[in-house]
KENUNU-453470 format. One record per residue (C-alpha): residue in three letters; x, y, z; residue number from 1. Coordinates in steps of 0.05 Angstrom, whole numbers. Layout:
<atoms>
> ALA,X,Y,Z,NUM
...
</atoms>
This chain:
<atoms>
> MET,118,222,95,1
> THR,126,173,170,2
> ALA,64,137,162,3
> ILE,76,113,82,4
> SER,150,105,101,5
> GLN,147,61,159,6
> PRO,107,1,128,7
> LYS,155,1,62,8
> SER,208,1,111,9
> SER,167,-59,154,10
> ALA,151,-85,86,11
> MET,230,-88,75,12
> ASN,252,-112,126,13
> THR,204,-177,122,14
> LEU,225,-195,61,15
> GLY,302,-184,92,16
> ASN,287,-230,143,17
> ILE,259,-282,105,18
> TRP,325,-275,59,19
> ARG,370,-290,113,20
> LYS,328,-345,136,21
> GLY,318,-377,84,22
> GLY,361,-355,24,23
> VAL,396,-415,13,24
> LEU,338,-462,9,25
> ILE,305,-407,-44,26
> ALA,367,-410,-82,27
> PHE,369,-469,-88,28
> THR,299,-490,-110,29
> VAL,305,-429,-164,30
> LEU,362,-467,-193,31
> SER,325,-522,-188,32
> GLY,268,-503,-227,33
> VAL,310,-464,-281,34
> PHE,343,-522,-297,35
> ALA,286,-570,-301,36
> VAL,258,-525,-346,37
> LEU,326,-513,-390,38
> SER,345,-597,-387,39
> PRO,300,-655,-390,40
> ARG,360,-698,-358,41
> PHE,369,-650,-302,42
> LEU,307,-685,-259,43
> THR,338,-757,-274,44
> ILE,350,-794,-214,45
> ASP,415,-815,-243,46
> ASN,437,-744,-263,47
> TRP,419,-728,-176,48
> LEU,455,-785,-157,49
> ASN,516,-756,-202,50
> VAL,497,-683,-165,51
> LEU,494,-715,-87,52
> LEU,569,-757,-121,53
> GLN,604,-688,-144,54
> THR,593,-655,-84,55
> SER,608,-703,-26,56
> THR,685,-681,-35,57
> ILE,660,-607,-21,58
> GLY,605,-618,18,59
> ILE,650,-664,78,60
> VAL,707,-612,69,61
> ALA,652,-561,85,62
> ILE,633,-601,149,63
> GLY,692,-583,173,64
> MET,703,-510,144,65
> THR,639,-506,190,66
> PHE,663,-508,258,67
> VAL,723,-464,236,68
> ILE,685,-413,212,69
> VAL,623,-408,273,70
> THR,702,-391,312,71
> ALA,711,-336,268,72
> GLY,769,-374,238,73
> ILE,780,-394,168,74
> ASP,822,-455,135,75
> LEU,854,-438,70,76
> SER,891,-504,68,77
> VAL,840,-549,56,78
> GLY,858,-568,-16,79
> SER,930,-578,-1,80
> THR,903,-618,57,81
> VAL,860,-661,15,82
> ALA,918,-685,-29,83
> LEU,971,-685,21,84
> SER,929,-736,64,85
> GLY,911,-777,-10,86
> MET,983,-782,-25,87
> VAL,1024,-801,28,88
> ALA,969,-853,38,89
> ALA,970,-874,-37,90
> VAL,1056,-881,-26,91
> ALA,1037,-919,40,92
> MET,992,-966,4,93
> ARG,1045,-969,-63,94
> ALA,1096,-991,2,95
> GLY,1055,-1051,10,96
> SER,1005,-1025,58,97
> PRO,939,-1066,63,98
> GLY,880,-1013,49,99
> LEU,853,-1003,123,100
> ILE,920,-972,140,101
> GLY,910,-926,79,102
> ILE,851,-908,104,103
> LEU,881,-894,179,104
> VAL,942,-857,150,105
> ALA,892,-814,104,106
> LEU,854,-788,166,107
> THR,914,-775,218,108
> VAL,957,-730,155,109
> GLY,890,-697,155,110
> GLY,891,-691,235,111
> LEU,960,-672,236,112
> VAL,954,-614,188,113
> GLY,898,-593,228,114
> LEU,931,-594,299,115
> PHE,986,-561,262,116
> ASN,938,-509,233,117
> GLY,910,-501,313,118
> PHE,972,-494,348,119
> SER,992,-442,302,120
> ILE,930,-403,317,121
> THR,923,-408,388,122
> LYS,992,-425,420,123
> LEU,1043,-386,382,124
> GLY,987,-328,353,125
> VAL,978,-333,284,126
> THR,927,-303,246,127
> PRO,881,-353,216,128
> PHE,891,-330,150,129
> ILE,961,-326,149,130
> ALA,978,-390,187,131
> THR,929,-433,148,132
> LEU,956,-401,80,133
> ALA,1033,-422,100,134
> THR,999,-485,102,135
> LEU,966,-496,40,136
> ALA,1036,-467,8,137
> MET,1073,-517,50,138
> GLY,1016,-576,39,139
> ARG,1031,-565,-27,140
> GLY,1100,-565,-38,141
> LEU,1095,-632,13,142
> THR,1046,-678,-34,143
> LEU,1085,-656,-90,144
> ALA,1153,-673,-55,145
> VAL,1125,-749,-25,146
> SER,1102,-759,-91,147
> ASN,1157,-726,-139,148
> GLY,1108,-696,-170,149
> GLN,1083,-763,-199,150
> THR,1008,-800,-198,151
> ILE,1006,-858,-169,152
> PHE,955,-909,-184,153
> SER,920,-970,-161,154
> PHE,886,-982,-97,155
> PRO,862,-1038,-58,156
> ASP,790,-1049,-64,157
> SER,773,-1041,7,158
> TYR,807,-965,2,159
> ASN,773,-955,-64,160
> TYR,704,-977,-49,161
> LEU,695,-913,0,162
> GLY,697,-877,-65,163
> GLU,670,-920,-124,164
> GLY,625,-973,-77,165
> GLU,552,-970,-72,166
> ILE,496,-990,-16,167
> ALA,433,-1010,-51,168
> GLY,444,-966,-117,169
> ILE,468,-902,-76,170
> PRO,547,-894,-76,171
> VAL,583,-899,-13,172
> PRO,620,-826,-11,173
> VAL,538,-791,-16,174
> ILE,525,-842,52,175
> VAL,583,-820,86,176
> LEU,575,-747,65,177
> LEU,505,-757,95,178
> LEU,521,-793,164,179
> ALA,583,-734,172,180
> PHE,522,-675,166,181
> ILE,486,-719,228,182
> VAL,544,-733,269,183
> ALA,569,-657,257,184
> HIS,502,-622,272,185
> PHE,487,-663,328,186
> VAL,558,-643,357,187
> LEU,550,-564,335,188
> SER,471,-559,359,189
> ARG,472,-620,415,190
> THR,530,-612,458,191
> VAL,572,-576,503,192
> PHE,626,-569,458,193
> GLY,580,-541,402,194
> HIS,554,-481,446,195
> GLY,621,-470,456,196
> VAL,638,-463,393,197
> TYR,584,-408,378,198
> ALA,598,-377,438,199
> VAL,681,-370,419,200
> GLY,658,-351,353,201
> GLY,602,-294,378,202
> ASN,646,-262,437,203
> ARG,714,-301,458,204
> GLU,730,-259,516,205
> ALA,655,-261,538,206
> ALA,662,-344,520,207
> ARG,734,-342,560,208
> LEU,698,-314,618,209
> ALA,639,-365,618,210
> GLY,701,-415,631,211
> ILE,696,-445,567,212
> HIS,770,-464,542,213
> THR,774,-416,485,214
> GLY,840,-445,457,215
> ARG,828,-514,462,216
> THR,761,-506,421,217
> GLU,799,-461,369,218
> LEU,855,-521,369,219
> LEU,800,-581,362,220
> VAL,757,-547,309,221
> TYR,824,-545,259,222
> VAL,842,-618,281,223
> ILE,766,-641,260,224
> GLY,773,-596,202,225
> GLY,833,-635,185,226
> VAL,804,-706,198,227
> LEU,752,-684,144,228
> CYS,806,-663,97,229
> GLY,833,-736,102,230
> LEU,767,-771,92,231
> SER,757,-722,32,232
> GLY,816,-735,13,233
> ILE,807,-816,16,234
> ILE,734,-807,-30,235
> LEU,768,-767,-83,236
> MET,828,-822,-87,237
> GLY,778,-870,-86,238
> ARG,739,-844,-142,239
> LEU,798,-831,-185,240
> ASP,834,-900,-167,241
> ALA,896,-850,-171,242
> ALA,930,-798,-130,243
> LEU,942,-735,-164,244
> PRO,986,-684,-135,245
> THR,952,-623,-156,246
> SER,875,-661,-132,247
> ALA,841,-611,-97,248
> THR,870,-535,-124,249
> GLY,815,-489,-115,250
> LEU,779,-544,-68,251
> GLU,785,-486,-7,252
> LEU,737,-432,-46,253
> ASN,687,-473,-64,254
> ALA,689,-496,11,255
> ILE,679,-429,46,256
> ALA,634,-411,-4,257
> ALA,578,-473,12,258
> VAL,588,-447,80,259
> VAL,580,-368,79,260
> ILE,520,-388,18,261
> GLY,490,-434,74,262
> GLY,476,-374,119,263
> ALA,538,-378,165,264
> SER,577,-307,181,265
> LEU,649,-294,177,266
> PHE,653,-249,228,267
> GLY,638,-321,277,268
> GLY,584,-346,315,269
> LYS,532,-366,269,270
> GLY,513,-420,212,271
> THR,494,-483,214,272
> MET,510,-558,188,273
> PHE,437,-553,147,274
> GLY,449,-490,114,275
> THR,529,-521,96,276
> LEU,500,-577,63,277
> LEU,447,-545,24,278
> GLY,497,-484,8,279
> ALA,547,-544,-19,280
> LEU,488,-583,-53,281
> THR,478,-501,-87,282
> ILE,540,-500,-117,283
> GLY,542,-577,-148,284
> VAL,469,-559,-178,285
> LEU,503,-496,-207,286
> ALA,559,-528,-236,287
> ASN,520,-590,-260,288
> GLY,460,-548,-288,289
> LEU,510,-504,-329,290
> ASN,546,-566,-346,291
> LEU,481,-596,-378,292
> LEU,476,-538,-426,293
> ASN,541,-550,-447,294
> VAL,563,-478,-416,295
> SER,627,-468,-422,296
> PRO,679,-485,-368,297
> PHE,709,-422,-363,298
> TRP,633,-382,-343,299
> THR,625,-437,-301,300
> GLN,687,-416,-264,301
> PHE,667,-343,-267,302
> ILE,590,-354,-251,303
> GLN,603,-396,-187,304
> GLY,654,-332,-169,305
> ALA,597,-285,-167,306
> VAL,553,-321,-129,307
> ILE,609,-324,-76,308
> PHE,614,-250,-80,309
> VAL,541,-243,-70,310
> ALA,539,-279,-12,311
> VAL,604,-249,19,312
> LEU,576,-182,3,313
> SER,509,-204,39,314
> ASP,541,-226,99,315
> SER,586,-161,99,316
> LEU,515,-117,91,317
> SER,483,-151,148,318
> GLN,547,-147,203,319
> ARG,551,-74,183,320
> LYS,475,-62,195,321
> LYS,474,-108,261,322
> ASN,537,-64,277,323
</atoms>
């Protein structure tokens, strides 16, 4: 019995290791192949540019979320931060500020929200889930208060360029996403700060004893996440040429899903920017493919939720096996 069960166990472990290391790439490839067969429009250049464009907002926010989740944190406020950043910038530009000032305002508002989250967690001792859940509600309320519940239209061309411009036929949001990914990948994998992020998420006490300022590291990851939300807000409002007080509702779920599908662990200490990018693209391909097949948006939302459930369950089972 032992001689028979060992090869089976070894084979299962091998398959498990392959899935953990390349599961998101497998899922992305399989999904792309299925939709390519079912829809002749899927593999066209225009459609793939559309997928990348639709993914840019989620992808940029997910990059910031990766820093947070690797430290074993969570940020539920990213959707309202995107909306608030874009809305405050819109109000400033409606009052006569140029587009460049609007961009700086959006980035600053996002950074301040991230600073508030980080301060609440590291200095006031509020758990990340509760702190960012409260910020989600406060941010959405501020967005509605600042706009008086109204949509603001028409921004300067310099502001809209980040959302609807093109360089050599490639949408600017896609270029911004790729640049953000490259910078974030370098910071997380090649710098002392990035190593500190992994250390804090892997074992906070051991990181502290090793001389890492754990509180400052946690604070900075939330600030980074907030600034990237501000950048995402600029792109979203620029694409629409409008600031909607209800925009980016539910974005936090897709951002967290992209990170977890990409191989990061909600328990901290694990995750890569490459995985997150693939995770965001997988969500984008899924939504795009279902849309091309004329699947009801209600079922699309259900399927996306099921994908999130499977990703989180896989992470939980993997962590349980490790312990």
